[in-house]
C-alpha positions as CSV (number, residue, x, y, z in Angstrom):
1,M,-108.3,-268.1,138.7
2,K,-105.2,-267.1,137.0
3,K,-103.3,-265.0,139.2
4,K,-102.7,-261.3,138.1
5,I,-99.4,-260.3,137.1
6,K,-98.1,-257.6,139.4
7,L,-96.7,-255.1,136.5
8,I,-94.6,-252.0,136.9
9,I,-95.0,-250.1,133.2
10,D,-91.9,-248.5,132.3
11,S,-92.6,-245.8,129.5
12,D,-91.7,-242.3,127.8
13,V,-95.8,-242.2,127.8
14,S,-95.6,-238.9,125.6
15,N,-93.0,-239.9,123.0
16,E,-95.0,-241.4,120.3
17,V,-98.5,-242.8,119.8
18,D,-97.5,-246.3,120.4
19,D,-96.7,-245.6,124.0
20,V,-100.2,-244.2,124.6
21,F,-101.8,-247.3,123.0
22,A,-99.6,-249.9,125.0
23,L,-100.2,-248.2,128.1
24,A,-104.1,-248.3,127.2
25,Y,-103.9,-251.8,126.4
26,A,-102.3,-252.6,129.8
27,L,-104.7,-250.6,131.5
28,S,-107.7,-252.6,129.6
29,R,-106.7,-255.9,130.8
30,Q,-107.0,-255.2,134.4
31,D,-108.2,-259.4,134.5
32,V,-104.3,-259.8,133.7
33,F,-102.7,-257.2,135.4
34,D,-102.1,-255.7,138.8
35,I,-100.7,-252.6,137.7
36,K,-98.4,-251.0,140.7
37,L,-96.6,-248.1,139.1
38,I,-96.3,-246.2,135.8
39,S,-93.0,-244.7,136.0
40,V,-92.1,-242.2,133.2
41,S,-88.6,-242.7,131.3
42,P,-86.2,-240.3,130.3
43,F,-86.4,-239.5,126.1
44,T,-85.3,-236.9,123.8
45,A,-86.8,-236.5,120.5
46,S,-85.7,-234.2,117.1
47,Y,-89.8,-233.3,116.6
48,K,-89.6,-232.2,120.5
49,R,-87.6,-229.2,121.2
50,N,-88.4,-229.6,125.1
51,S,-85.9,-230.8,127.6
52,I,-85.7,-234.0,128.9
53,H,-87.8,-232.6,132.1
54,D,-90.5,-230.9,130.0
55,N,-91.0,-234.2,128.2
56,N,-91.3,-236.1,131.5
57,I,-94.0,-233.8,132.7
58,D,-95.7,-234.1,129.5
59,S,-95.5,-237.8,129.9
60,K,-97.3,-237.5,133.5
61,F,-100.1,-235.4,132.4
62,E,-100.5,-237.9,129.4
63,A,-101.0,-241.2,131.3
64,K,-103.3,-239.4,133.9
65,R,-104.8,-237.8,131.4
66,L,-105.6,-241.4,129.8
67,M,-106.2,-242.9,133.3
68,R,-109.2,-240.5,133.6
69,T,-110.5,-241.0,130.2
70,M,-110.8,-244.6,131.2
71,G,-112.6,-243.7,134.5
72,L,-109.8,-244.8,136.5
73,K,-108.9,-242.7,139.8
74,N,-105.9,-244.3,141.0
75,T,-103.7,-241.8,139.2
76,D,-101.5,-241.6,142.4
77,I,-99.4,-244.4,140.7
78,V,-98.0,-242.1,138.0
79,K,-94.7,-241.4,138.8
80,N,-91.8,-239.1,137.5
81,G,-88.6,-240.7,136.4
82,S,-85.0,-239.8,135.6
83,I,-84.3,-236.3,133.7
84,D,-81.0,-237.4,132.0
85,F,-79.8,-240.8,131.3
86,L,-77.2,-242.7,133.2
87,S,-74.6,-243.1,130.1
88,N,-74.5,-239.0,130.7
89,D,-73.8,-239.9,134.5
90,Y,-77.0,-238.9,136.0
91,T,-77.9,-241.1,139.2
92,E,-80.2,-239.0,141.2
93,I,-82.6,-241.0,142.9
94,T,-86.1,-240.2,141.7
95,D,-89.9,-240.8,142.5
96,A,-90.0,-243.2,139.9
97,S,-86.8,-245.3,141.1
98,N,-87.7,-245.3,144.5
99,E,-91.2,-246.6,144.3
100,I,-89.5,-249.6,142.2
101,I,-87.2,-249.9,145.1
102,K,-90.0,-249.9,147.6
103,L,-91.7,-252.6,145.6
104,A,-89.4,-254.7,144.4
105,S,-88.2,-254.9,148.2
106,K,-91.3,-256.5,149.2
107,E,-92.4,-259.0,146.3
108,K,-91.2,-260.3,143.0
109,I,-92.4,-258.0,140.1
110,T,-92.4,-257.8,136.4
111,I,-91.3,-254.5,134.7
112,L,-92.6,-253.7,131.6
113,C,-89.9,-251.7,129.9
114,I,-90.8,-249.7,126.9
115,G,-88.8,-246.7,127.2
116,T,-85.2,-246.4,127.9
117,L,-83.9,-248.7,131.2
118,T,-82.9,-245.6,133.1
119,N,-85.1,-245.9,135.8
120,V,-84.4,-249.3,136.5
121,A,-80.7,-249.5,136.2
122,I,-80.5,-246.6,138.9
123,A,-82.8,-248.5,141.0
124,L,-80.6,-251.5,140.7
125,I,-77.5,-249.1,141.5
126,T,-78.9,-247.5,144.8
127,K,-80.3,-251.1,145.8
128,P,-78.8,-253.8,144.1
129,E,-80.5,-256.9,146.5
130,I,-83.6,-256.2,144.6
131,S,-82.8,-257.9,141.3
132,K,-83.8,-260.9,142.4
133,N,-87.1,-259.8,142.5
134,L,-87.3,-258.4,139.2
135,K,-88.4,-259.9,135.9
136,I,-87.9,-257.5,133.4
137,I,-89.4,-257.4,129.7
138,F,-87.3,-254.7,127.5
139,L,-88.7,-253.5,124.3
140,G,-85.1,-252.7,122.9
141,T,-81.9,-253.8,120.4
142,Q,-82.2,-254.4,116.8
143,N,-81.8,-257.8,115.2
144,L,-79.2,-260.0,116.6
145,L,-77.8,-260.7,113.2
146,H,-77.4,-257.3,112.7
147,E,-73.4,-256.1,113.9
148,N,-74.4,-252.9,115.7
149,F,-78.3,-252.0,117.4
150,T,-79.8,-249.3,116.2
151,D,-82.6,-249.2,118.4
152,A,-83.2,-246.0,120.0
153,N,-84.0,-247.2,123.4
154,Y,-80.7,-248.9,124.1
155,L,-78.8,-246.5,122.2
156,K,-80.1,-243.0,124.5
157,D,-78.7,-245.3,127.4
158,K,-76.2,-247.8,126.7
159,K,-75.1,-247.6,130.3
160,A,-78.2,-248.5,131.9
161,F,-78.7,-251.7,129.2
162,E,-75.4,-252.7,130.4
163,V,-76.2,-252.1,134.5
164,V,-79.5,-254.5,133.5
165,I,-78.2,-257.0,131.8
166,K,-75.2,-257.8,134.1
167,N,-77.4,-257.5,137.2
168,V,-80.9,-259.1,136.3
169,E,-81.2,-263.1,136.0
170,D,-84.9,-262.7,134.5
171,L,-84.7,-260.4,131.4
172,T,-86.5,-260.8,128.2
173,I,-85.6,-258.8,125.1
174,F,-87.9,-257.9,122.8
175,P,-86.5,-256.7,119.7
176,S,-87.6,-253.9,117.5
177,S,-87.5,-255.9,114.3
178,V,-90.3,-258.1,115.6
179,A,-92.1,-255.0,117.3
180,K,-92.2,-253.5,113.8
181,Q,-94.9,-256.1,112.7
182,F,-97.3,-254.2,114.3
183,V,-98.7,-252.0,112.4
184,T,-102.4,-250.1,111.7
185,S,-103.6,-246.8,110.2
186,I,-105.9,-244.0,110.4
187,Y,-108.8,-245.8,108.2
188,E,-108.2,-249.2,110.3
189,A,-108.6,-247.0,113.7
190,K,-111.8,-245.2,112.8
191,N,-113.6,-248.1,111.7
192,H,-112.6,-250.7,114.6
193,L,-111.6,-248.3,117.7
194,C,-114.3,-245.7,117.8
195,Q,-117.1,-247.4,119.7
196,N,-116.3,-245.9,123.2
197,K,-114.5,-242.8,124.9
198,L,-111.2,-244.9,125.1
199,G,-111.4,-245.6,121.5
200,K,-112.0,-242.6,120.2
201,Y,-109.2,-240.9,122.7
202,L,-106.8,-243.1,120.7
203,Y,-108.2,-242.6,117.4
204,K,-107.7,-238.7,118.0
205,K,-104.0,-239.3,119.4
206,L,-103.6,-241.5,115.8
207,N,-105.0,-239.0,114.2
208,D,-103.1,-235.7,115.9
209,S,-99.7,-237.6,115.1
210,V,-96.9,-235.6,114.1
211,F,-96.0,-238.1,112.1
212,K,-99.5,-238.1,110.0
213,I,-98.1,-236.7,106.7
214,Q,-94.8,-238.7,106.5
215,N,-96.9,-241.8,107.2
216,R,-99.5,-241.1,104.9
217,G,-101.9,-242.5,107.8
218,I,-100.0,-245.7,108.3
219,Y,-98.4,-246.3,111.8
220,T,-96.6,-248.9,113.6
221,I,-97.5,-249.3,116.8
222,Y,-94.2,-251.1,118.4
223,D,-95.0,-251.1,122.3
224,I,-98.5,-253.2,122.4
225,G,-96.1,-256.5,121.1
226,P,-94.7,-256.5,124.7
227,V,-97.8,-256.0,126.1
228,A,-99.3,-258.8,123.9
229,Y,-96.4,-261.1,125.3
230,L,-97.3,-261.0,129.0
231,I,-100.8,-261.6,127.9
232,N,-100.1,-264.6,125.6
233,K,-96.3,-265.5,125.2
234,N,-97.9,-268.8,122.7
235,W,-98.0,-265.7,120.5
236,F,-94.3,-265.4,120.2
237,C,-91.4,-267.5,119.0
238,T,-88.9,-267.4,121.6
239,T,-85.1,-268.9,122.4
240,K,-82.4,-268.5,125.0
241,I,-79.0,-266.7,124.0
242,N,-75.9,-265.6,125.5
243,T,-76.0,-261.8,127.0
244,N,-72.8,-262.1,125.9
245,E,-74.1,-261.7,122.6
246,L,-76.1,-258.5,123.5
247,L,-73.2,-256.6,125.2
248,K,-71.5,-255.5,122.0
249,E,-69.7,-252.5,122.9
250,Q,-69.5,-253.2,126.8
251,E,-66.9,-255.5,128.9
252,K,-68.3,-259.4,128.8
253,L,-69.4,-261.3,131.4
254,D,-67.3,-264.0,133.0
255,R,-70.1,-266.1,134.4
256,V,-72.5,-267.3,131.4
257,K,-76.1,-266.1,131.4
258,V,-79.0,-266.3,129.5
259,V,-82.0,-264.0,128.7
260,N,-85.2,-264.5,126.9
261,Y,-85.1,-263.8,123.3
262,I,-88.3,-263.3,121.2
263,F,-87.3,-263.6,117.7
264,D,-90.5,-263.8,115.7
265,L,-94.5,-264.0,115.8
266,Q,-95.9,-266.9,115.6
267,K,-98.3,-268.1,112.9
268,Q,-101.7,-266.1,112.7
269,A,-100.4,-264.3,115.8
270,N,-100.6,-260.3,114.4
271,Y,-104.2,-261.1,113.8
272,E,-104.8,-262.5,116.7
273,I,-103.0,-259.6,119.4
274,W,-104.7,-257.0,117.1
275,K,-108.4,-258.9,117.8
276,D,-107.4,-258.9,121.5
277,F,-106.6,-255.1,121.3
278,I,-109.7,-253.9,119.8
279,N,-111.7,-256.0,122.0
280,S,-109.9,-254.9,125.1
281,I,-110.1,-251.0,124.1
282,T,-113.7,-251.3,122.9
283,S,-115.1,-253.2,125.9
284,V,-113.8,-250.6,128.9
285,E,-117.0,-248.7,130.6
286,T,-115.3,-245.1,130.2
287,K,-118.4,-243.7,132.6
288,S,-117.9,-240.2,132.9
289,Q,-115.9,-238.8,136.2
290,K,-115.8,-235.1,136.6
291,D,-112.7,-234.2,138.7
292,I,-112.8,-230.9,140.5
293,F,-109.6,-228.2,139.8
294,F,-107.7,-225.3,140.9
295,T,-105.6,-222.2,139.6
296,S,-105.0,-218.8,139.3
297,D,-103.5,-215.7,138.3
298,T,-102.9,-217.1,134.2
299,H,-102.6,-213.9,132.8
300,F,-103.2,-215.1,129.5
301,S,-101.5,-213.1,126.7
302,S,-100.0,-210.5,129.6
303,N,-96.4,-209.1,128.5
304,R,-96.3,-207.5,132.1
305,V,-95.9,-211.0,133.6
306,I,-92.9,-211.7,131.4
307,K,-91.0,-208.2,131.9
308,L,-91.4,-208.7,135.6
309,H,-90.1,-212.4,135.5
310,L,-93.1,-214.1,136.8
311,V,-92.5,-216.8,134.7
312,P,-90.2,-218.9,133.0
313,F,-91.2,-218.0,129.6
314,E,-89.5,-215.8,126.7
315,S,-92.5,-214.6,124.9
316,V,-96.2,-214.1,125.5
317,E,-96.8,-216.8,122.7
318,Q,-94.5,-219.5,124.0
319,M,-96.6,-218.6,127.6
320,N,-100.0,-219.0,126.2
321,Y,-98.6,-221.9,124.3
322,E,-97.5,-223.9,127.3
323,L,-100.3,-223.0,129.7
324,V,-103.1,-224.4,127.2
325,K,-101.2,-227.4,126.4
326,R,-100.6,-228.1,130.2
327,W,-104.4,-227.2,131.3
328,N,-105.8,-229.3,128.4
329,S,-103.2,-232.3,129.2
330,T,-104.4,-232.2,132.8
331,V,-107.9,-231.2,132.6
332,A,-110.9,-233.8,130.7
333,K,-113.8,-231.8,129.3
334,D,-116.4,-232.3,131.9
335,D,-114.4,-231.6,134.6
336,I,-115.0,-228.4,136.6
337,V,-112.3,-225.6,137.4
338,Y,-112.4,-223.0,139.8
339,H,-110.0,-220.1,138.7
340,L,-109.5,-217.8,141.4
341,G,-109.0,-214.7,139.2
342,D,-106.6,-212.6,136.5
343,F,-107.4,-215.0,134.3
344,G,-105.8,-212.5,131.2
345,E,-107.3,-212.6,127.8
346,Y,-110.7,-214.0,128.2
347,D,-110.9,-215.6,124.6
348,Y,-108.3,-218.2,125.8
349,V,-111.2,-220.0,127.7
350,K,-112.3,-221.3,124.1
351,K,-109.4,-223.1,124.1
352,L,-109.6,-224.8,127.7
353,N,-111.0,-227.9,128.7
354,G,-113.3,-228.2,131.5
355,H,-116.2,-226.0,132.9
356,I,-114.3,-222.9,134.1
357,I,-115.8,-221.0,137.1
358,L,-114.3,-217.6,137.5
359,I,-114.1,-215.8,141.0
360,L,-113.2,-212.5,140.0
361,G,-109.3,-211.0,140.5
362,N,-107.9,-207.5,140.5
363,Y,-107.4,-207.4,137.1
364,E,-111.1,-208.6,136.1
365,I,-112.5,-205.8,138.7
366,A,-110.7,-203.0,137.2
367,D,-112.0,-204.4,133.5
368,M,-115.7,-204.3,134.9
369,R,-115.2,-200.8,136.5
370,K,-112.9,-199.6,133.5
371,N,-116.1,-200.3,130.9
372,K,-118.9,-199.4,133.8
373,L,-120.7,-202.6,133.9
374,T,-122.1,-203.6,136.9
375,F,-121.4,-207.6,138.2
376,K,-124.7,-208.2,136.1
377,E,-123.8,-207.0,133.2
378,F,-119.8,-208.2,133.3
379,K,-120.7,-211.8,134.4
380,D,-123.2,-212.2,131.0
381,K,-120.9,-210.9,128.8
382,L,-117.9,-213.6,130.5
383,K,-120.7,-216.3,130.3
384,K,-121.1,-215.4,126.7
385,I,-117.8,-215.8,126.0
386,G,-117.6,-219.2,127.7
387,F,-117.0,-219.2,131.4
388,Y,-119.4,-221.6,133.0
389,D,-120.2,-219.6,135.8
390,V,-118.5,-216.2,137.1
391,I,-118.3,-215.2,141.3
392,E,-117.9,-211.6,142.5
393,K,-116.3,-212.0,145.4
394,S,-115.7,-215.7,147.1
395,S,-117.0,-219.4,147.0
396,K,-117.3,-222.3,149.4
397,I,-117.3,-226.1,148.7
398,K,-117.3,-228.9,151.0
399,T,-115.4,-232.3,150.5
400,D,-115.7,-235.4,152.6
401,K,-112.6,-233.9,155.1
402,Y,-112.7,-229.9,154.6
403,E,-114.5,-226.8,154.1
404,I,-112.7,-224.6,151.5
405,Y,-113.0,-221.0,151.2
406,L,-112.0,-219.8,147.4
407,T,-110.7,-216.0,147.0
408,H,-108.3,-214.0,144.8
409,K,-106.6,-213.0,147.6
410,P,-105.4,-214.6,150.9
411,V,-108.2,-214.1,153.7
412,D,-107.9,-215.7,157.4
413,C,-110.0,-218.2,158.0
414,K,-112.0,-220.3,160.6
415,S,-109.7,-223.0,162.0
416,N,-112.4,-225.6,160.5
417,M,-111.6,-224.0,156.9
418,I,-109.2,-223.9,154.6
419,N,-108.5,-221.0,152.1
420,L,-107.6,-221.5,148.6
421,F,-105.9,-218.0,147.1
422,G,-103.7,-216.5,144.2
423,H,-102.8,-213.0,143.6
424,V,-99.4,-213.4,145.5
425,H,-96.5,-213.8,143.2
426,T,-93.4,-213.7,145.7
427,L,-92.4,-217.3,147.3
428,K,-94.9,-218.0,149.7
429,P,-97.1,-221.1,148.5
430,I,-98.5,-221.6,151.9
431,N,-99.8,-219.7,155.2
432,K,-101.2,-220.6,158.1
433,S,-105.0,-220.4,156.4
434,G,-104.2,-221.9,153.7
435,L,-102.7,-222.7,150.1
436,N,-101.7,-220.6,147.1
437,V,-103.1,-222.0,143.4
438,A,-101.3,-219.9,141.4
439,T,-100.6,-221.4,138.3
440,T,-96.4,-220.7,139.0
441,Y,-96.6,-223.1,141.6
442,F,-98.1,-226.0,139.7
443,N,-96.4,-226.5,136.7
444,F,-98.6,-224.0,135.0
445,C,-101.4,-226.2,135.1
446,P,-104.4,-226.7,137.5
447,V,-104.0,-228.7,140.6
448,S,-106.8,-231.5,141.6
449,L,-108.9,-231.3,144.6
450,K,-107.0,-234.7,145.5
451,E,-103.9,-233.3,145.8
452,I,-105.1,-230.1,147.6
453,E,-106.2,-232.1,149.9
454,N,-102.8,-234.0,150.4
455,K,-101.5,-230.7,151.1
456,I,-103.8,-229.6,153.1
457,N,-103.4,-232.5,155.5
458,F,-99.6,-231.5,155.5
459,I,-100.4,-228.0,156.5
460,K,-103.1,-229.1,159.3
461,N,-101.4,-232.2,160.7
462,F,-97.9,-232.1,160.2
463,A,-96.6,-228.1,159.1
464,D,-94.9,-226.0,161.9
465,E,-94.0,-222.7,162.1
466,N,-91.0,-222.7,160.0
467,V,-93.1,-223.6,156.7
468,F,-95.0,-220.0,156.8
469,V,-91.5,-218.4,157.1
C-alpha cells in the first residue's frame, strides 16, 4: 500500500470558491493524504471590505464548516495565520506558523500553498533549520515568458516568496497560467456534484459566489490543480528551472538552485482530473453529526449595546449582519445551540442555523411580564416563531467529563459541576464556578462543546486565583 502524503494545506479559504473546492478535494482523498494542518493564509480582496483579521476568521469558520459537512470531527487542525504580509514587515509568529514549525521539526512534510507564502516564510525566519524537512507546492506566478508576474499570490507578498525560494530546496511552482485551465459551470456542478451532502454544499458555494453575474455561471477553479498534482504527477508536464529566473525583482542567488516548474497538462489530463474530482467528492459519506454550541446576549437589533459600546459595531445593521454571518459559518443546520438569554429581536431566529434552545434572560422575562403572558403562553409564542425549545430558568447537560449547569446569570455551583452563563458584559469571561459564553467573548459566534471542555479543563486543573480577578 502506498504511503500517505503528510500534508499541510495553507489556504485563504474564504477568498474565492476555488479554495473551498481544493480543500474539499484534498479532504475527500484520505487514501492519499494524511492532513496534519489547515493553516489560514492572509488575503485582501476588493469585493471584501473586511480587515485581514476578519478574513482570517471567515476562512477558519469556512474550513471548519466544510469539515463538519463532510462528517470530519478533527476541526482543531484549522489554525489562524498571519494578519498581514511579510512585505509589510509583519513577522509575528502565529498559531499557523507555530504549528508548521512543530510539524516540520519532527519529520518531512509537504505544504500545499494556495494563498500567499506568508505563514511558511514566517516559520522559516523563526526557525530556518526546518527548511530541510519541507516540500512546498506553490500556486503562484504567471507564465515565465511574461516579463512581470501578475499572479495575486505572488504580488501580495513578494518578500515571503523571496524567503521561501532562497531557503527551500524542494519547491514546485504551479503557475496560474496552468491552473486557469480548470473551468466548470453552474450547469455542470448541478448535474455532476449534487449527489450527496458535500456535492450540494459545493454547488451552493458556486451558485452563491459574488462573481456569479459577471462570469455568467462559468468559473475557473484554479486551486484544484495543485491537489491533483500531488495525487498523480503523470497528469502534468514539468521541467527544472533556475531559481534566478523567478527572482524578477529580488537579489539573485550566488548558488545555482533549481525548482520544479509545471508548464502544462498532459493530453486528456483535464478530463481525468475533473473525473477524479467528481468521483472523490460524490463518494464521501457525509453522515449527519450534531454538534452542541453555546452562546448568550446576542441582543439582535438592540441599539442600546451600540450606544454603550458593548460591541465594536458602528450600527445595528452591521451588528445583525455580522452576528448572522458568523453564526451560520459556525453552526450547521442540524446542530444544537443553547442560547442563554437576551436574544434580541425574536424573528432573527428564522435566519440562524441549528436547533436553538433559549433559556430566558432578563430581557425575555421583562417582555413576558410586559405582555402579561404565562411562561407556557410565552414559550408557545417563541416556538411558533422558530425556537426549538424554551426553558424558563436553567438546564443541565452531561458530557463524558462534566455536568454543565446552564443559566443566564452566573451562579455558584457544586465542585463537580461547571456553570455556563451570560449577562455580564464587563471583562469577566471566567469565574470560579464557570465560564461566560456571551457572544462578545467568542468572536460574536456560538462556541462549541469541545472548546468549552478545553476551557473547563484549564479552569479546573490549571487556573490559579489570579485568573479570576
